[in-house]
PDB file of N, CA, C and O in Angstrom, chain B, residues numbered from 101:
ATOM      1  N   UNK B 101     201.130 -31.740-100.281  1.00  0.00           N
ATOM      2  CA  UNK B 101     200.927 -31.764-101.714  1.00  0.00           C
ATOM      3  C   UNK B 101     202.262 -31.814-102.463  1.00  0.00           C
ATOM      4  O   UNK B 101     202.352 -32.411-103.536  1.00  0.00           O
ATOM      5  N   UNK B 102     203.296 -31.186-101.896  1.00  0.00           N
ATOM      6  CA  UNK B 102     204.604 -31.200-102.536  1.00  0.00           C
ATOM      7  C   UNK B 102     205.193 -32.611-102.569  1.00  0.00           C
ATOM      8  O   UNK B 102     205.818 -33.013-103.550  1.00  0.00           O
ATOM      9  N   UNK B 103     204.984 -33.351-101.488  1.00  0.00           N
ATOM     10  CA  UNK B 103     205.516 -34.716-101.424  1.00  0.00           C
ATOM     11  C   UNK B 103     204.808 -35.590-102.452  1.00  0.00           C
ATOM     12  O   UNK B 103     205.451 -36.389-103.134  1.00  0.00           O
ATOM     13  N   UNK B 104     203.509 -35.448-102.567  1.00  0.00           N
ATOM     14  CA  UNK B 104     202.740 -36.211-103.545  1.00  0.00           C
ATOM     15  C   UNK B 104     203.189 -35.874-104.969  1.00  0.00           C
ATOM     16  O   UNK B 104     203.337 -36.772-105.798  1.00  0.00           O
ATOM     17  N   UNK B 105     203.402 -34.606-105.253  1.00  0.00           N
ATOM     18  CA  UNK B 105     203.862 -34.177-106.579  1.00  0.00           C
ATOM     19  C   UNK B 105     205.242 -34.748-106.882  1.00  0.00           C
ATOM     20  O   UNK B 105     205.485 -35.242-107.983  1.00  0.00           O
ATOM     21  N   UNK B 106     206.142 -34.683-105.910  1.00  0.00           N
ATOM     22  CA  UNK B 106     207.486 -35.230-106.097  1.00  0.00           C
ATOM     23  C   UNK B 106     207.427 -36.739-106.305  1.00  0.00           C
ATOM     24  O   UNK B 106     208.159 -37.282-107.132  1.00  0.00           O
ATOM     25  N   UNK B 107     206.566 -37.410-105.563  1.00  0.00           N
ATOM     26  CA  UNK B 107     206.415 -38.862-105.710  1.00  0.00           C
ATOM     27  C   UNK B 107     205.919 -39.221-107.105  1.00  0.00           C
ATOM     28  O   UNK B 107     206.423 -40.160-107.721  1.00  0.00           O
ATOM     29  N   UNK B 108     204.945 -38.488-107.600  1.00  0.00           N
ATOM     30  CA  UNK B 108     204.431 -38.755-108.950  1.00  0.00           C
ATOM     31  C   UNK B 108     205.484 -38.486-110.028  1.00  0.00           C
ATOM     32  O   UNK B 108     205.620 -39.259-110.977  1.00  0.00           O
ATOM     33  N   UNK B 109     206.221 -37.394-109.877  1.00  0.00           N
ATOM     34  CA  UNK B 109     207.274 -37.090-110.845  1.00  0.00           C
ATOM     35  C   UNK B 109     208.373 -38.151-110.817  1.00  0.00           C
ATOM     36  O   UNK B 109     208.898 -38.537-111.861  1.00  0.00           O
ATOM     37  N   UNK B 110     208.711 -38.615-109.628  1.00  0.00           N
ATOM     38  CA  UNK B 110     209.732 -39.645-109.530  1.00  0.00           C
ATOM     39  C   UNK B 110     209.245 -40.973-110.086  1.00  0.00           C
ATOM     40  O   UNK B 110     210.033 -41.723-110.663  1.00  0.00           O
ATOM     41  N   UNK B 111     207.984 -41.274-109.928  1.00  0.00           N
ATOM     42  CA  UNK B 111     207.457 -42.501-110.534  1.00  0.00           C
ATOM     43  C   UNK B 111     207.510 -42.413-112.062  1.00  0.00           C
ATOM     44  O   UNK B 111     207.732 -43.418-112.738  1.00  0.00           O
ATOM     45  N   UNK B 112     207.305 -41.215-112.598  1.00  0.00           N
ATOM     46  CA  UNK B 112     207.479 -41.020-114.037  1.00  0.00           C
ATOM     47  C   UNK B 112     208.937 -41.237-114.450  1.00  0.00           C
ATOM     48  O   UNK B 112     209.216 -41.806-115.505  1.00  0.00           O
ATOM     49  N   UNK B 113     209.851 -40.782-113.612  1.00  0.00           N
ATOM     50  CA  UNK B 113     211.271 -40.989-113.900  1.00  0.00           C
ATOM     51  C   UNK B 113     211.598 -42.473-113.880  1.00  0.00           C
ATOM     52  O   UNK B 113     212.312 -42.955-114.759  1.00  0.00           O
ATOM     53  N   UNK B 114     211.091 -43.210-112.897  1.00  0.00           N
ATOM     54  CA  UNK B 114     211.371 -44.650-112.833  1.00  0.00           C
ATOM     55  C   UNK B 114     210.706 -45.387-113.990  1.00  0.00           C
ATOM     56  O   UNK B 114     211.235 -46.392-114.463  1.00  0.00           O
ATOM     57  N   UNK B 115     209.565 -44.908-114.450  1.00  0.00           N
ATOM     58  CA  UNK B 115     208.942 -45.509-115.635  1.00  0.00           C
ATOM     59  C   UNK B 115     209.808 -45.279-116.867  1.00  0.00           C
ATOM     60  O   UNK B 115     209.964 -46.170-117.702  1.00  0.00           O
ATOM     61  N   UNK B 116     210.368 -44.081-116.973  1.00  0.00           N
ATOM     62  CA  UNK B 116     211.299 -43.794-118.060  1.00  0.00           C
ATOM     63  C   UNK B 116     212.531 -44.665-117.971  1.00  0.00           C
ATOM     64  O   UNK B 116     213.054 -45.109-118.993  1.00  0.00           O
ATOM     65  N   UNK B 117     213.006 -44.918-116.754  1.00  0.00           N
ATOM     66  CA  UNK B 117     214.148 -45.812-116.563  1.00  0.00           C
ATOM     67  C   UNK B 117     213.826 -47.223-117.054  1.00  0.00           C
ATOM     68  O   UNK B 117     214.654 -47.867-117.698  1.00  0.00           O
ATOM     69  N   UNK B 118     212.632 -47.692-116.749  1.00  0.00           N
ATOM     70  CA  UNK B 118     212.231 -49.024-117.206  1.00  0.00           C
ATOM     71  C   UNK B 118     212.196 -49.091-118.728  1.00  0.00           C
ATOM     72  O   UNK B 118     212.628 -50.080-119.320  1.00  0.00           O
ATOM     73  N   UNK B 119     211.690 -48.053-119.352  1.00  0.00           N
ATOM     74  CA  UNK B 119     211.630 -48.018-120.809  1.00  0.00           C
ATOM     75  C   UNK B 119     213.034 -48.014-121.416  1.00  0.00           C
ATOM     76  O   UNK B 119     213.308 -48.757-122.359  1.00  0.00           O
ATOM     77  N   UNK B 120     213.908 -47.189-120.880  1.00  0.00           N
ATOM     78  CA  UNK B 120     215.277 -47.116-121.392  1.00  0.00           C
ATOM     79  C   UNK B 120     216.017 -48.426-121.118  1.00  0.00           C
ATOM     80  O   UNK B 120     216.812 -48.878-121.942  1.00  0.00           O
ATOM     81  N   UNK B 121     215.757 -49.021-119.980  1.00  0.00           N
ATOM     82  CA  UNK B 121     216.378 -50.312-119.669  1.00  0.00           C
ATOM     83  C   UNK B 121     215.913 -51.383-120.648  1.00  0.00           C
ATOM     84  O   UNK B 121     216.698 -52.231-121.071  1.00  0.00           O
ATOM     85  N   UNK B 122     214.652 -51.339-121.000  1.00  0.00           N
ATOM     86  CA  UNK B 122     214.116 -52.290-121.970  1.00  0.00           C
ATOM     87  C   UNK B 122     214.760 -52.076-123.345  1.00  0.00           C
ATOM     88  O   UNK B 122     215.055 -53.041-124.050  1.00  0.00           O
ATOM     89  N   UNK B 123     214.974 -50.825-123.722  1.00  0.00           N
ATOM     90  CA  UNK B 123     215.615 -50.535-125.002  1.00  0.00           C
ATOM     91  C   UNK B 123     217.074 -50.977-125.031  1.00  0.00           C
ATOM     92  O   UNK B 123     217.605 -51.296-126.095  1.00  0.00           O
ATOM     93  N   UNK B 124     217.718 -50.997-123.880  1.00  0.00           N
ATOM     94  CA  UNK B 124     219.133 -51.352-123.831  1.00  0.00           C
ATOM     95  C   UNK B 124     219.334 -52.736-123.215  1.00  0.00           C
ATOM     96  O   UNK B 124     220.255 -52.939-122.424  1.00  0.00           O
ATOM     97  N   UNK B 125     218.484 -53.672-123.572  1.00  0.00           N
ATOM     98  CA  UNK B 125     218.553 -54.999-122.954  1.00  0.00           C
ATOM     99  C   UNK B 125     219.821 -55.760-123.320  1.00  0.00           C
ATOM    100  O   UNK B 125     220.181 -56.704-122.616  1.00  0.00           O
ATOM    101  N   UNK B 126     220.502 -55.390-124.383  1.00  0.00           N
ATOM    102  CA  UNK B 126     221.725 -56.086-124.782  1.00  0.00           C
ATOM    103  C   UNK B 126     222.995 -55.377-124.312  1.00  0.00           C
ATOM    104  O   UNK B 126     224.099 -55.818-124.629  1.00  0.00           O
ATOM    105  N   UNK B 127     222.851 -54.293-123.568  1.00  0.00           N
ATOM    106  CA  UNK B 127     224.012 -53.573-123.064  1.00  0.00           C
ATOM    107  C   UNK B 127     224.649 -54.330-121.898  1.00  0.00           C
ATOM    108  O   UNK B 127     224.027 -55.195-121.281  1.00  0.00           O
ATOM    109  N   UNK B 128     225.889 -53.987-121.618  1.00  0.00           N
ATOM    110  CA  UNK B 128     226.592 -54.605-120.506  1.00  0.00           C
ATOM    111  C   UNK B 128     226.039 -54.081-119.186  1.00  0.00           C
ATOM    112  O   UNK B 128     225.414 -53.022-119.132  1.00  0.00           O
ATOM    113  N   UNK B 129     226.281 -54.845-118.127  1.00  0.00           N
ATOM    114  CA  UNK B 129     225.757 -54.509-116.806  1.00  0.00           C
ATOM    115  C   UNK B 129     226.285 -53.165-116.302  1.00  0.00           C
ATOM    116  O   UNK B 129     225.543 -52.418-115.665  1.00  0.00           O
ATOM    117  N   UNK B 130     227.519 -52.854-116.568  1.00  0.00           N
ATOM    118  CA  UNK B 130     228.103 -51.605-116.071  1.00  0.00           C
ATOM    119  C   UNK B 130     227.372 -50.391-116.641  1.00  0.00           C
ATOM    120  O   UNK B 130     227.213 -49.385-115.950  1.00  0.00           O
ATOM    121  N   UNK B 131     226.934 -50.475-117.878  1.00  0.00           N
ATOM    122  CA  UNK B 131     226.190 -49.365-118.477  1.00  0.00           C
ATOM    123  C   UNK B 131     224.805 -49.233-117.853  1.00  0.00           C
ATOM    124  O   UNK B 131     224.292 -48.125-117.701  1.00  0.00           O
ATOM    125  N   UNK B 132     224.202 -50.358-117.494  1.00  0.00           N
ATOM    126  CA  UNK B 132     222.900 -50.302-116.830  1.00  0.00           C
ATOM    127  C   UNK B 132     223.017 -49.713-115.423  1.00  0.00           C
ATOM    128  O   UNK B 132     222.130 -48.987-114.972  1.00  0.00           O
ATOM    129  N   UNK B 133     224.108 -50.027-114.737  1.00  0.00           N
ATOM    130  CA  UNK B 133     224.334 -49.471-113.398  1.00  0.00           C
ATOM    131  C   UNK B 133     224.561 -47.965-113.486  1.00  0.00           C
ATOM    132  O   UNK B 133     224.013 -47.201-112.690  1.00  0.00           O
ATOM    133  N   UNK B 134     225.363 -47.547-114.446  1.00  0.00           N
ATOM    134  CA  UNK B 134     225.591 -46.112-114.639  1.00  0.00           C
ATOM    135  C   UNK B 134     224.279 -45.406-114.976  1.00  0.00           C
ATOM    136  O   UNK B 134     224.002 -44.318-114.470  1.00  0.00           O
ATOM    137  N   UNK B 135     223.479 -46.032-115.828  1.00  0.00           N
ATOM    138  CA  UNK B 135     222.197 -45.453-116.200  1.00  0.00           C
ATOM    139  C   UNK B 135     221.278 -45.335-114.975  1.00  0.00           C
ATOM    140  O   UNK B 135     220.560 -44.345-114.830  1.00  0.00           O
ATOM    141  N   UNK B 136     221.302 -46.348-114.095  1.00  0.00           N
ATOM    142  CA  UNK B 136     220.494 -46.283-112.882  1.00  0.00           C
ATOM    143  C   UNK B 136     220.899 -45.083-112.035  1.00  0.00           C
ATOM    144  O   UNK B 136     220.039 -44.353-111.543  1.00  0.00           O
ATOM    145  N   UNK B 137     222.201 -44.875-111.863  1.00  0.00           N
ATOM    146  CA  UNK B 137     222.652 -43.752-111.046  1.00  0.00           C
ATOM    147  C   UNK B 137     222.324 -42.409-111.684  1.00  0.00           C
ATOM    148  O   UNK B 137     222.093 -41.430-110.975  1.00  0.00           O
ATOM    149  N   UNK B 138     222.301 -42.349-112.997  1.00  0.00           N
ATOM    150  CA  UNK B 138     221.892 -41.109-113.676  1.00  0.00           C
ATOM    151  C   UNK B 138     220.420 -40.818-113.379  1.00  0.00           C
ATOM    152  O   UNK B 138     220.062 -39.683-113.066  1.00  0.00           O
ATOM    153  N   UNK B 139     219.574 -41.833-113.476  1.00  0.00           N
ATOM    154  CA  UNK B 139     218.151 -41.641-113.191  1.00  0.00           C
ATOM    155  C   UNK B 139     217.921 -41.367-111.704  1.00  0.00           C
ATOM    156  O   UNK B 139     217.030 -40.595-111.349  1.00  0.00           O
ATOM    157  N   UNK B 140     218.710 -41.991-110.840  1.00  0.00           N
ATOM    158  CA  UNK B 140     218.603 -41.730-109.402  1.00  0.00           C
ATOM    159  C   UNK B 140     218.963 -40.276-109.101  1.00  0.00           C
ATOM    160  O   UNK B 140     218.282 -39.613-108.319  1.00  0.00           O
ATOM    161  N   UNK B 141     220.029 -39.788-109.719  1.00  0.00           N
ATOM    162  CA  UNK B 141     220.443 -38.389-109.560  1.00  0.00           C
ATOM    163  C   UNK B 141     219.345 -37.448-110.068  1.00  0.00           C
ATOM    164  O   UNK B 141     219.053 -36.430-109.441  1.00  0.00           O
ATOM    165  N   UNK B 142     218.751 -37.792-111.193  1.00  0.00           N
ATOM    166  CA  UNK B 142     217.663 -36.991-111.743  1.00  0.00           C
ATOM    167  C   UNK B 142     216.460 -36.977-110.797  1.00  0.00           C
ATOM    168  O   UNK B 142     215.836 -35.934-110.600  1.00  0.00           O
ATOM    169  N   UNK B 143     216.138 -38.123-110.218  1.00  0.00           N
ATOM    170  CA  UNK B 143     215.013 -38.205-109.281  1.00  0.00           C
ATOM    171  C   UNK B 143     215.280 -37.371-108.031  1.00  0.00           C
ATOM    172  O   UNK B 143     214.387 -36.685-107.534  1.00  0.00           O
ATOM    173  N   UNK B 144     216.510 -37.432-107.527  1.00  0.00           N
ATOM    174  CA  UNK B 144     216.866 -36.637-106.348  1.00  0.00           C
ATOM    175  C   UNK B 144     216.753 -35.145-106.657  1.00  0.00           C
ATOM    176  O   UNK B 144     216.200 -34.386-105.862  1.00  0.00           O
ATOM    177  N   UNK B 145     217.274 -34.727-107.805  1.00  0.00           N
ATOM    178  CA  UNK B 145     217.248 -33.299-108.141  1.00  0.00           C
ATOM    179  C   UNK B 145     215.838 -32.786-108.364  1.00  0.00           C
ATOM    180  O   UNK B 145     215.504 -31.693-107.906  1.00  0.00           O
ATOM    181  N   UNK B 146     215.013 -33.541-109.049  1.00  0.00           N
ATOM    182  CA  UNK B 146     213.629 -33.098-109.271  1.00  0.00           C
ATOM    183  C   UNK B 146     212.857 -33.087-107.955  1.00  0.00           C
ATOM    184  O   UNK B 146     212.070 -32.175-107.702  1.00  0.00           O
ATOM    185  N   UNK B 147     213.082 -34.100-107.119  1.00  0.00           N
ATOM    186  CA  UNK B 147     212.427 -34.109-105.811  1.00  0.00           C
ATOM    187  C   UNK B 147     212.854 -32.942-104.948  1.00  0.00           C
ATOM    188  O   UNK B 147     212.030 -32.338-104.262  1.00  0.00           O
ATOM    189  N   UNK B 148     214.127 -32.624-104.977  1.00  0.00           N
ATOM    190  CA  UNK B 148     214.615 -31.491-104.187  1.00  0.00           C
ATOM    191  C   UNK B 148     214.112 -30.165-104.738  1.00  0.00           C
ATOM    192  O   UNK B 148     213.885 -29.220-103.983  1.00  0.00           O
ATOM    193  N   UNK B 149     213.939 -30.095-106.043  1.00  0.00           N
ATOM    194  CA  UNK B 149     213.393 -28.887-106.662  1.00  0.00           C
ATOM    195  C   UNK B 149     211.943 -28.654-106.222  1.00  0.00           C
ATOM    196  O   UNK B 149     211.526 -27.513-106.027  1.00  0.00           O
ATOM    197  N   UNK B 150     211.184 -29.733-106.068  1.00  0.00           N
ATOM    198  CA  UNK B 150     209.774 -29.605-105.675  1.00  0.00           C
ATOM    199  C   UNK B 150     209.640 -29.427-104.160  1.00  0.00           C
ATOM    200  O   UNK B 150     208.912 -28.546-103.703  1.00  0.00           O
ATOM    201  N   UNK B 151     210.328 -30.248-103.390  1.00  0.00           N
ATOM    202  CA  UNK B 151     210.123 -30.276-101.940  1.00  0.00           C
ATOM    203  C   UNK B 151     210.934 -29.211-101.209  1.00  0.00           C
ATOM    204  O   UNK B 151     210.462 -28.644-100.224  1.00  0.00           O
ATOM    205  N   UNK B 152     212.138 -28.936-101.675  1.00  0.00           N
ATOM    206  CA  UNK B 152     213.036 -27.945-101.073  1.00  0.00           C
ATOM    207  C   UNK B 152     213.554 -28.360 -99.693  1.00  0.00           C
ATOM    208  O   UNK B 152     213.843 -27.509 -98.852  1.00  0.00           O
ATOM    209  N   UNK B 153     213.666 -29.658 -99.467  1.00  0.00           N
ATOM    210  CA  UNK B 153     214.215 -30.182 -98.215  1.00  0.00           C
ATOM    211  C   UNK B 153     214.981 -31.461 -98.554  1.00  0.00           C
ATOM    212  O   UNK B 153     214.414 -32.404 -99.105  1.00  0.00           O
ATOM    213  N   UNK B 154     216.258 -31.484 -98.225  1.00  0.00           N
ATOM    214  CA  UNK B 154     217.097 -32.624 -98.593  1.00  0.00           C
ATOM    215  C   UNK B 154     216.659 -33.912 -97.890  1.00  0.00           C
ATOM    216  O   UNK B 154     216.648 -34.983 -98.497  1.00  0.00           O
ATOM    217  N   UNK B 155     216.300 -33.801 -96.619  1.00  0.00           N
ATOM    218  CA  UNK B 155     215.894 -34.983 -95.855  1.00  0.00           C
ATOM    219  C   UNK B 155     214.592 -35.568 -96.395  1.00  0.00           C
ATOM    220  O   UNK B 155     214.493 -36.778 -96.601  1.00  0.00           O
ATOM    221  N   UNK B 156     213.604 -34.725 -96.621  1.00  0.00           N
ATOM    222  CA  UNK B 156     212.331 -35.201 -97.165  1.00  0.00           C
ATOM    223  C   UNK B 156     212.493 -35.738 -98.583  1.00  0.00           C
ATOM    224  O   UNK B 156     211.852 -36.716 -98.967  1.00  0.00           O
ATOM    225  N   UNK B 157     213.358 -35.085 -99.351  1.00  0.00           N
ATOM    226  CA  UNK B 157     213.608 -35.534-100.714  1.00  0.00           C
ATOM    227  C   UNK B 157     214.197 -36.938-100.725  1.00  0.00           C
ATOM    228  O   UNK B 157     213.778 -37.789-101.511  1.00  0.00           O
ATOM    229  N   UNK B 158     215.170 -37.177 -99.848  1.00  0.00           N
ATOM    230  CA  UNK B 158     215.771 -38.499 -99.782  1.00  0.00           C
ATOM    231  C   UNK B 158     214.748 -39.547 -99.369  1.00  0.00           C
ATOM    232  O   UNK B 158     214.728 -40.644 -99.929  1.00  0.00           O
ATOM    233  N   UNK B 159     213.895 -39.224 -98.396  1.00  0.00           N
ATOM    234  CA  UNK B 159     212.873 -40.175 -97.945  1.00  0.00           C
ATOM    235  C   UNK B 159     211.863 -40.459 -99.052  1.00  0.00           C
ATOM    236  O   UNK B 159     211.463 -41.608 -99.242  1.00  0.00           O
ATOM    237  N   UNK B 160     211.446 -39.430 -99.783  1.00  0.00           N
ATOM    238  CA  UNK B 160     210.485 -39.621-100.878  1.00  0.00           C
ATOM    239  C   UNK B 160     211.126 -40.424-102.008  1.00  0.00           C
ATOM    240  O   UNK B 160     210.464 -41.253-102.632  1.00  0.00           O
ATOM    241  N   UNK B 161     212.400 -40.185-102.271  1.00  0.00           N
ATOM    242  CA  UNK B 161     213.083 -40.923-103.327  1.00  0.00           C
ATOM    243  C   UNK B 161     213.220 -42.393-102.963  1.00  0.00           C
ATOM    244  O   UNK B 161     213.018 -43.261-103.812  1.00  0.00           O
ATOM    245  N   UNK B 162     213.556 -42.680-101.729  1.00  0.00           N
ATOM    246  CA  UNK B 162     213.627 -44.077-101.286  1.00  0.00           C
ATOM    247  C   UNK B 162     212.243 -44.718-101.360  1.00  0.00           C
ATOM    248  O   UNK B 162     212.118 -45.877-101.755  1.00  0.00           O
ATOM    249  N   UNK B 163     211.213 -43.976-100.984  1.00  0.00           N
ATOM    250  CA  UNK B 163     209.849 -44.502-101.037  1.00  0.00           C
ATOM    251  C   UNK B 163     209.425 -44.765-102.487  1.00  0.00           C
ATOM    252  O   UNK B 163     208.840 -45.807-102.778  1.00  0.00           O
ATOM    253  N   UNK B 164     209.713 -43.837-103.386  1.00  0.00           N
ATOM    254  CA  UNK B 164     209.326 -44.036-104.781  1.00  0.00           C
ATOM    255  C   UNK B 164     210.124 -45.171-105.412  1.00  0.00           C
ATOM    256  O   UNK B 164     209.597 -45.921-106.233  1.00  0.00           O
ATOM    257  N   UNK B 165     211.378 -45.297-105.035  1.00  0.00           N
ATOM    258  CA  UNK B 165     212.200 -46.390-105.555  1.00  0.00           C
ATOM    259  C   UNK B 165     211.712 -47.737-105.034  1.00  0.00           C
ATOM    260  O   UNK B 165     211.718 -48.721-105.774  1.00  0.00           O
ATOM    261  N   UNK B 166     211.292 -47.796-103.779  1.00  0.00           N
ATOM    262  CA  UNK B 166     210.769 -49.057-103.247  1.00  0.00           C
ATOM    263  C   UNK B 166     209.419 -49.395-103.866  1.00  0.00           C
ATOM    264  O   UNK B 166     209.138 -50.565-104.125  1.00  0.00           O
ATOM    265  N   UNK B 167     208.577 -48.391-104.107  1.00  0.00           N
ATOM    266  CA  UNK B 167     207.312 -48.640-104.809  1.00  0.00           C
ATOM    267  C   UNK B 167     207.564 -49.142-106.225  1.00  0.00           C
ATOM    268  O   UNK B 167     206.915 -50.079-106.689  1.00  0.00           O
ATOM    269  N   UNK B 168     208.504 -48.514-106.898  1.00  0.00           N
ATOM    270  CA  UNK B 168     208.866 -48.932-108.245  1.00  0.00           C
ATOM    271  C   UNK B 168     209.397 -50.364-108.239  1.00  0.00           C
ATOM    272  O   UNK B 168     208.998 -51.182-109.068  1.00  0.00           O
ATOM    273  N   UNK B 169     210.295 -50.663-107.305  1.00  0.00           N
ATOM    274  CA  UNK B 169     210.895 -51.998-107.247  1.00  0.00           C
ATOM    275  C   UNK B 169     209.856 -53.063-106.942  1.00  0.00           C
ATOM    276  O   UNK B 169     209.883 -54.135-107.545  1.00  0.00           O
ATOM    277  N   UNK B 170     208.939 -52.790-106.018  1.00  0.00           N
ATOM    278  CA  UNK B 170     207.912 -53.780-105.692  1.00  0.00           C
ATOM    279  C   UNK B 170     206.955 -53.983-106.863  1.00  0.00           C
ATOM    280  O   UNK B 170     206.552 -55.112-107.144  1.00  0.00           O
ATOM    281  N   UNK B 171     206.591 -52.909-107.540  1.00  0.00           N
ATOM    282  CA  UNK B 171     205.718 -53.032-108.705  1.00  0.00           C
ATOM    283  C   UNK B 171     206.430 -53.773-109.831  1.00  0.00           C
ATOM    284  O   UNK B 171     205.838 -54.635-110.481  1.00  0.00           O
ATOM    285  N   UNK B 172     207.696 -53.441-110.064  1.00  0.00           N
ATOM    286  CA  UNK B 172     208.486 -54.088-111.108  1.00  0.00           C
ATOM    287  C   UNK B 172     208.653 -55.581-110.803  1.00  0.00           C
ATOM    288  O   UNK B 172     208.546 -56.417-111.700  1.00  0.00           O
ATOM    289  N   UNK B 173     208.915 -55.911-109.533  1.00  0.00           N
ATOM    290  CA  UNK B 173     209.068 -57.298-109.116  1.00  0.00           C
ATOM    291  C   UNK B 173     207.755 -58.063-109.280  1.00  0.00           C
ATOM    292  O   UNK B 173     207.750 -59.194-109.765  1.00  0.00           O
ATOM    293  N   UNK B 174     206.652 -57.450-108.880  1.00  0.00           N
ATOM    294  CA  UNK B 174     205.343 -58.116-109.000  1.00  0.00           C
ATOM    295  C   UNK B 174     204.975 -58.341-110.464  1.00  0.00           C
ATOM    296  O   UNK B 174     204.469 -59.406-110.818  1.00  0.00           O
ATOM    297  N   UNK B 175     205.219 -57.365-111.302  1.00  0.00           N
ATOM    298  CA  UNK B 175     204.887 -57.509-112.722  1.00  0.00           C
ATOM    299  C   UNK B 175     205.774 -58.553-113.409  1.00  0.00           C
ATOM    300  O   UNK B 175     205.314 -59.272-114.296  1.00  0.00           O
ATOM    301  N   UNK B 176     207.025 -58.635-113.005  1.00  0.00           N
ATOM    302  CA  UNK B 176     207.905 -59.632-113.624  1.00  0.00           C
ATOM    303  C   UNK B 176     207.503 -61.033-113.217  1.00  0.00           C
ATOM    304  O   UNK B 176     207.645 -61.969-114.005  1.00  0.00           O
ATOM    305  N   UNK B 177     207.000 -61.198-111.988  1.00  0.00           N
ATOM    306  CA  UNK B 177     206.561 -62.522-111.565  1.00  0.00           C
ATOM    307  C   UNK B 177     205.198 -62.887-112.138  1.00  0.00           C
ATOM    308  O   UNK B 177     204.932 -64.059-112.404  1.00  0.00           O
ATOM    309  N   UNK B 178     204.344 -61.906-112.328  1.00  0.00           N
ATOM    310  CA  UNK B 178     203.040 -62.190-112.914  1.00  0.00           C
ATOM    311  C   UNK B 178     203.154 -62.546-114.389  1.00  0.00           C
ATOM    312  O   UNK B 178     202.328 -63.295-114.912  1.00  0.00           O
ATOM    313  N   UNK B 179     204.155 -62.024-115.054  1.00  0.00           N
ATOM    314  CA  UNK B 179     204.296 -62.312-116.487  1.00  0.00           C
ATOM    315  C   UNK B 179     204.805 -63.721-116.737  1.00  0.00           C
ATOM    316  O   UNK B 179     204.718 -64.214-117.861  1.00  0.00           O
ATOM    317  N   UNK B 180     205.338 -64.383-115.707  1.00  0.00           N
ATOM    318  CA  UNK B 180     205.841 -65.751-115.869  1.00  0.00           C
ATOM    319  C   UNK B 180     204.746 -66.786-115.699  1.00  0.00           C
ATOM    320  O   UNK B 180     204.986 -67.969-115.941  1.00  0.00           O
ATOM    321  N   UNK B 181     203.564 -66.386-115.294  1.00  0.00           N
ATOM    322  CA  UNK B 181     202.480 -67.348-115.101  1.00  0.00           C
ATOM    323  C   UNK B 181     201.874 -67.686-116.388  1.00  0.00           C
ATOM    324  O   UNK B 181     200.939 -68.485-116.439  1.00  0.00           O
TER     325      UNK B 181
END
């Protein structure tokens, strides 16, 4: 249950990242990269707070990031049709 909770919280964080990225569409790439690492750090810390295991937290964060990336990629391609 802890892994599921951490995954859901991290998906909320990645959704917030998408919203902030959309708001800053005219910013330079370096600021977007810095913003990504801030959200990644936030996802790691919240996951570690819930799971209490660094190894599991890293695996859940990679899993949530890959789910986010695949969903983001699919939605961007579907919007071009």
